[in-house]
MARMISE-125972 format. One record per residue (C-alpha): chain; x, y, z. Coordinates in Angstrom, 2 decimals. Layout:
N
{zado:A&east:X&north:Y&up:Z}
...
***
This chain:
240
{zado:A&east:0.02&north:-0.16&up:0.07}
{zado:A&east:1.42&north:3.43&up:-0.84}
{zado:A&east:2.16&north:5.80&up:1.80}
{zado:A&east:2.06&north:9.48&up:1.73}
{zado:A&east:4.99&north:11.70&up:1.00}
{zado:A&east:6.73&north:13.22&up:4.15}
{zado:A&east:7.68&north:16.83&up:3.61}
{zado:A&east:9.81&north:18.79&up:6.05}
{zado:A&east:9.15&north:22.31&up:5.49}
{zado:A&east:10.88&north:25.25&up:7.61}
{zado:A&east:9.51&north:28.90&up:6.91}
{zado:A&east:12.01&north:31.48&up:5.85}
{zado:A&east:12.98&north:33.87&up:8.50}
{zado:A&east:10.08&north:36.41&up:9.27}
{zado:A&east:7.73&north:34.63&up:6.85}
{zado:A&east:4.37&north:33.06&up:7.59}
{zado:A&east:1.68&north:31.56&up:5.68}
{zado:A&east:-2.18&north:32.22&up:5.76}
{zado:A&east:-5.20&north:31.46&up:3.64}
{zado:A&east:-6.12&north:34.20&up:1.14}
{zado:A&east:-8.99&north:36.30&up:2.02}
{zado:A&east:-11.55&north:38.52&up:0.04}
{zado:A&east:-9.81&north:41.54&up:1.67}
{zado:A&east:-6.68&north:40.68&up:-0.14}
{zado:A&east:-8.27&north:41.14&up:-3.54}
{zado:A&east:-6.71&north:44.38&up:-4.46}
{zado:A&east:-3.15&north:43.19&up:-3.42}
{zado:A&east:-3.45&north:39.96&up:-5.30}
{zado:A&east:-4.61&north:41.77&up:-8.42}
{zado:A&east:-1.57&north:44.17&up:-8.24}
{zado:A&east:0.91&north:41.19&up:-7.62}
{zado:A&east:-0.67&north:39.12&up:-10.51}
{zado:A&east:-0.31&north:42.02&up:-12.95}
{zado:A&east:3.32&north:42.23&up:-11.98}
{zado:A&east:4.02&north:38.62&up:-12.16}
{zado:A&east:2.00&north:37.28&up:-14.89}
{zado:A&east:2.00&north:39.48&up:-17.79}
{zado:A&east:0.58&north:36.91&up:-20.29}
{zado:A&east:-3.10&north:36.49&up:-21.32}
{zado:A&east:-5.64&north:38.97&up:-22.32}
{zado:A&east:-8.28&north:38.04&up:-19.65}
{zado:A&east:-9.05&north:40.22&up:-16.81}
{zado:A&east:-8.55&north:38.02&up:-13.70}
{zado:A&east:-10.50&north:40.21&up:-11.27}
{zado:A&east:-13.73&north:38.21&up:-11.61}
{zado:A&east:-11.99&north:34.78&up:-11.10}
{zado:A&east:-10.06&north:35.93&up:-8.05}
{zado:A&east:-13.24&north:37.44&up:-6.61}
{zado:A&east:-15.13&north:34.36&up:-7.07}
{zado:A&east:-12.48&north:32.17&up:-5.76}
{zado:A&east:-12.04&north:34.29&up:-2.43}
{zado:A&east:-15.82&north:34.29&up:-2.02}
{zado:A&east:-16.17&north:30.63&up:-2.41}
{zado:A&east:-15.02&north:29.65&up:1.09}
{zado:A&east:-17.93&north:27.27&up:1.91}
{zado:A&east:-18.22&north:25.69&up:-1.45}
{zado:A&east:-17.31&north:22.10&up:-2.52}
{zado:A&east:-15.20&north:23.77&up:-5.21}
{zado:A&east:-13.04&north:25.68&up:-2.76}
{zado:A&east:-9.46&north:25.78&up:-3.97}
{zado:A&east:-6.38&north:25.63&up:-1.93}
{zado:A&east:-4.97&north:29.10&up:-1.45}
{zado:A&east:-2.04&north:30.20&up:0.60}
{zado:A&east:-0.52&north:33.74&up:0.96}
{zado:A&east:2.84&north:34.63&up:2.27}
{zado:A&east:3.19&north:37.47&up:4.51}
{zado:A&east:6.35&north:39.27&up:6.04}
{zado:A&east:5.83&north:39.61&up:9.69}
{zado:A&east:8.87&north:41.83&up:10.19}
{zado:A&east:7.20&north:44.63&up:8.28}
{zado:A&east:5.63&north:47.71&up:10.06}
{zado:A&east:2.32&north:46.82&up:11.72}
{zado:A&east:0.14&north:48.18&up:8.77}
{zado:A&east:1.97&north:45.98&up:6.31}
{zado:A&east:2.86&north:42.95&up:8.36}
{zado:A&east:-0.28&north:41.06&up:7.11}
{zado:A&east:-0.07&north:42.21&up:3.53}
{zado:A&east:0.59&north:39.39&up:0.91}
{zado:A&east:4.04&north:39.31&up:-0.77}
{zado:A&east:3.48&north:35.93&up:-2.38}
{zado:A&east:0.92&north:33.27&up:-3.01}
{zado:A&east:-0.06&north:29.90&up:-4.42}
{zado:A&east:-3.53&north:29.02&up:-5.89}
{zado:A&east:-4.27&north:25.39&up:-6.93}
{zado:A&east:-7.67&north:23.81&up:-8.34}
{zado:A&east:-9.79&north:21.69&up:-6.47}
{zado:A&east:-8.91&north:17.91&up:-6.97}
{zado:A&east:-9.24&north:16.89&up:-10.64}
{zado:A&east:-9.77&north:13.45&up:-11.99}
{zado:A&east:-6.55&north:11.77&up:-13.07}
{zado:A&east:-7.90&north:9.86&up:-15.99}
{zado:A&east:-9.45&north:13.00&up:-17.51}
{zado:A&east:-6.32&north:15.14&up:-17.20}
{zado:A&east:-4.02&north:16.31&up:-19.73}
{zado:A&east:-1.12&north:14.23&up:-18.07}
{zado:A&east:-3.07&north:10.94&up:-17.94}
{zado:A&east:-0.63&north:9.47&up:-20.46}
{zado:A&east:2.19&north:10.47&up:-18.32}
{zado:A&east:1.51&north:8.93&up:-14.88}
{zado:A&east:1.02&north:5.39&up:-13.45}
{zado:A&east:-0.41&north:4.94&up:-10.15}
{zado:A&east:1.35&north:2.55&up:-7.66}
{zado:A&east:0.59&north:-1.11&up:-8.37}
{zado:A&east:-1.56&north:-0.35&up:-11.56}
{zado:A&east:-1.18&north:-0.37&up:-15.19}
{zado:A&east:-0.99&north:2.77&up:-17.33}
{zado:A&east:-4.67&north:2.71&up:-18.18}
{zado:A&east:-5.73&north:2.45&up:-14.51}
{zado:A&east:-6.28&north:5.79&up:-13.26}
{zado:A&east:-10.08&north:5.40&up:-12.23}
{zado:A&east:-10.74&north:6.85&up:-8.95}
{zado:A&east:-7.34&north:8.82&up:-8.91}
{zado:A&east:-6.93&north:12.41&up:-8.52}
{zado:A&east:-4.35&north:15.21&up:-9.26}
{zado:A&east:-3.85&north:18.63&up:-7.93}
{zado:A&east:-3.09&north:21.43&up:-10.48}
{zado:A&east:-1.18&north:24.64&up:-9.50}
{zado:A&east:-2.70&north:27.40&up:-11.37}
{zado:A&east:-0.48&north:30.35&up:-9.87}
{zado:A&east:2.62&north:30.55&up:-7.89}
{zado:A&east:4.05&north:34.06&up:-7.48}
{zado:A&east:6.38&north:35.97&up:-5.41}
{zado:A&east:7.18&north:39.75&up:-5.46}
{zado:A&east:10.49&north:40.63&up:-6.94}
{zado:A&east:11.70&north:42.14&up:-3.74}
{zado:A&east:11.17&north:38.94&up:-1.88}
{zado:A&east:12.64&north:36.27&up:-4.49}
{zado:A&east:15.57&north:34.19&up:-3.62}
{zado:A&east:14.55&north:33.95&up:0.01}
{zado:A&east:12.96&north:30.51&up:-0.35}
{zado:A&east:9.35&north:31.65&up:-0.27}
{zado:A&east:8.36&north:29.97&up:-3.61}
{zado:A&east:9.86&north:26.77&up:-2.16}
{zado:A&east:8.10&north:27.16&up:1.13}
{zado:A&east:4.78&north:27.61&up:-0.77}
{zado:A&east:5.17&north:24.78&up:-3.01}
{zado:A&east:6.21&north:22.41&up:-0.32}
{zado:A&east:2.95&north:23.24&up:1.49}
{zado:A&east:1.13&north:22.24&up:-1.72}
{zado:A&east:3.09&north:18.98&up:-1.86}
{zado:A&east:2.07&north:18.27&up:1.85}
{zado:A&east:-1.57&north:19.03&up:1.16}
{zado:A&east:-1.68&north:16.83&up:-1.80}
{zado:A&east:0.19&north:13.94&up:-0.44}
{zado:A&east:-2.39&north:13.62&up:2.42}
{zado:A&east:-5.16&north:13.06&up:-0.08}
{zado:A&east:-5.28&north:9.15&up:-0.44}
{zado:A&east:-6.41&north:9.15&up:-4.06}
{zado:A&east:-3.95&north:11.78&up:-5.21}
{zado:A&east:-1.11&north:10.52&up:-7.52}
{zado:A&east:0.51&north:13.86&up:-8.36}
{zado:A&east:0.74&north:17.48&up:-8.77}
{zado:A&east:1.15&north:19.16&up:-12.17}
{zado:A&east:1.68&north:22.76&up:-13.37}
{zado:A&east:2.90&north:24.79&up:-16.48}
{zado:A&east:5.71&north:27.11&up:-16.75}
{zado:A&east:7.16&north:29.42&up:-19.53}
{zado:A&east:9.97&north:27.81&up:-20.97}
{zado:A&east:12.13&north:30.80&up:-20.73}
{zado:A&east:11.37&north:31.25&up:-16.90}
{zado:A&east:14.70&north:29.71&up:-15.71}
{zado:A&east:14.13&north:30.70&up:-12.15}
{zado:A&east:10.71&north:28.85&up:-12.01}
{zado:A&east:12.06&north:25.83&up:-13.80}
{zado:A&east:15.11&north:25.49&up:-11.29}
{zado:A&east:12.59&north:25.60&up:-8.40}
{zado:A&east:10.33&north:22.89&up:-9.89}
{zado:A&east:13.32&north:20.50&up:-10.53}
{zado:A&east:14.70&north:21.19&up:-7.03}
{zado:A&east:11.36&north:19.97&up:-5.74}
{zado:A&east:11.53&north:16.89&up:-7.93}
{zado:A&east:9.08&north:17.84&up:-10.62}
{zado:A&east:9.66&north:16.25&up:-13.77}
{zado:A&east:9.31&north:17.95&up:-17.22}
{zado:A&east:7.01&north:15.61&up:-19.25}
{zado:A&east:5.96&north:17.78&up:-22.19}
{zado:A&east:6.72&north:20.91&up:-24.22}
{zado:A&east:3.88&north:22.95&up:-25.48}
{zado:A&east:4.57&north:25.24&up:-28.61}
{zado:A&east:3.47&north:28.81&up:-28.60}
{zado:A&east:1.51&north:28.19&up:-25.25}
{zado:A&east:1.88&north:31.63&up:-23.69}
{zado:A&east:0.97&north:34.96&up:-25.40}
{zado:A&east:3.11&north:37.44&up:-23.80}
{zado:A&east:3.48&north:41.10&up:-24.86}
{zado:A&east:2.36&north:40.16&up:-28.48}
{zado:A&east:4.79&north:37.14&up:-28.77}
{zado:A&east:4.18&north:33.61&up:-28.32}
{zado:A&east:6.51&north:31.50&up:-25.96}
{zado:A&east:6.59&north:27.66&up:-25.36}
{zado:A&east:5.31&north:26.30&up:-22.26}
{zado:A&east:6.55&north:23.25&up:-20.18}
{zado:A&east:4.31&north:20.78&up:-18.33}
{zado:A&east:5.85&north:19.67&up:-15.09}
{zado:A&east:4.61&north:16.60&up:-12.88}
{zado:A&east:5.49&north:15.68&up:-9.44}
{zado:A&east:4.28&north:12.00&up:-8.57}
{zado:A&east:2.85&north:11.07&up:-5.08}
{zado:A&east:1.93&north:8.27&up:-2.98}
{zado:A&east:3.99&north:5.67&up:-5.11}
{zado:A&east:2.84&north:6.77&up:-8.60}
{zado:A&east:5.39&north:7.00&up:-11.29}
{zado:A&east:5.78&north:9.83&up:-13.98}
{zado:A&east:7.31&north:9.30&up:-17.35}
{zado:A&east:7.35&north:10.84&up:-20.97}
{zado:A&east:5.41&north:9.30&up:-23.84}
{zado:A&east:7.37&north:8.66&up:-27.06}
{zado:A&east:5.51&north:11.73&up:-28.59}
{zado:A&east:6.59&north:13.90&up:-25.80}
{zado:A&east:10.25&north:12.81&up:-25.99}
{zado:A&east:10.30&north:13.91&up:-29.50}
{zado:A&east:8.64&north:17.20&up:-28.81}
{zado:A&east:10.90&north:18.11&up:-25.89}
{zado:A&east:14.07&north:17.13&up:-28.14}
{zado:A&east:12.80&north:19.30&up:-31.05}
{zado:A&east:12.25&north:22.06&up:-28.41}
{zado:A&east:15.68&north:21.84&up:-27.17}
{zado:A&east:17.05&north:21.87&up:-30.74}
{zado:A&east:14.98&north:24.98&up:-31.68}
{zado:A&east:15.90&north:26.75&up:-28.53}
{zado:A&east:19.78&north:25.91&up:-29.34}
{zado:A&east:19.29&north:27.24&up:-32.92}
{zado:A&east:17.68&north:30.48&up:-31.53}
{zado:A&east:20.50&north:30.96&up:-29.14}
{zado:A&east:23.25&north:30.58&up:-31.97}
{zado:A&east:21.38&north:32.94&up:-34.26}
{zado:A&east:21.20&north:35.36&up:-31.63}
{zado:A&east:24.99&north:35.15&up:-31.00}
{zado:A&east:25.75&north:35.44&up:-34.62}
{zado:A&east:23.63&north:38.56&up:-35.07}
{zado:A&east:25.51&north:40.02&up:-31.96}
{zado:A&east:28.88&north:39.31&up:-33.59}
{zado:A&east:27.70&north:40.77&up:-36.94}
{zado:A&east:26.39&north:43.93&up:-35.15}
{zado:A&east:29.75&north:44.33&up:-33.08}
{zado:A&east:32.02&north:43.96&up:-36.37}
{zado:A&east:29.76&north:46.44&up:-38.02}
{zado:A&east:30.15&north:48.86&up:-35.14}
{zado:A&east:33.96&north:48.51&up:-35.23}
{zado:A&east:34.29&north:49.12&up:-39.02}
***
């Protein structure tokens, strides 16, 4: 029988977590605009509904990080947060082909569930202090206590090296590259799909995903080489 994942999680100095509240709405929208520039939809209605939905069966897991060392009027103000969906059916998810429950064949995900991380963000002034790690470890603790949960999954912008480093440190596995997934400032960027398996489940890449990831690395390499060549050409032109 699979056992839940044990996660040791010490808070960074001065940082504590609390649930997100409706009174946090203005602060959350401000942080969202600073951290998540992609997408054309106004998130205000979603956040308002999420924060007003405390007694519903559809309630999401929300956690906000606050800096207790700030002056009294700011010590309870959100400086980072994480939002997950309610539990989703594993067999109906987009990673159904990338996860195998403990003791089951690949097509046996009935009655198994997943947690999807919608948003994780920390204000720039508070980055590199372990707050993102602290928030994500709380998500892992939450999900691992759900007997039917076989994993956590999320998306990341392929160019977001800091986020990717965080997820890999927490044993998330990249299983898929999604071409032109994120519209940001009029341009399209690839997305990466990450999975963290729980309760004895196994994560893997399908043959199609392996090919897609390899092609993505090749394209990124060619783009990097092209950028270097253009820079060299510009420097030569400048010198001449």
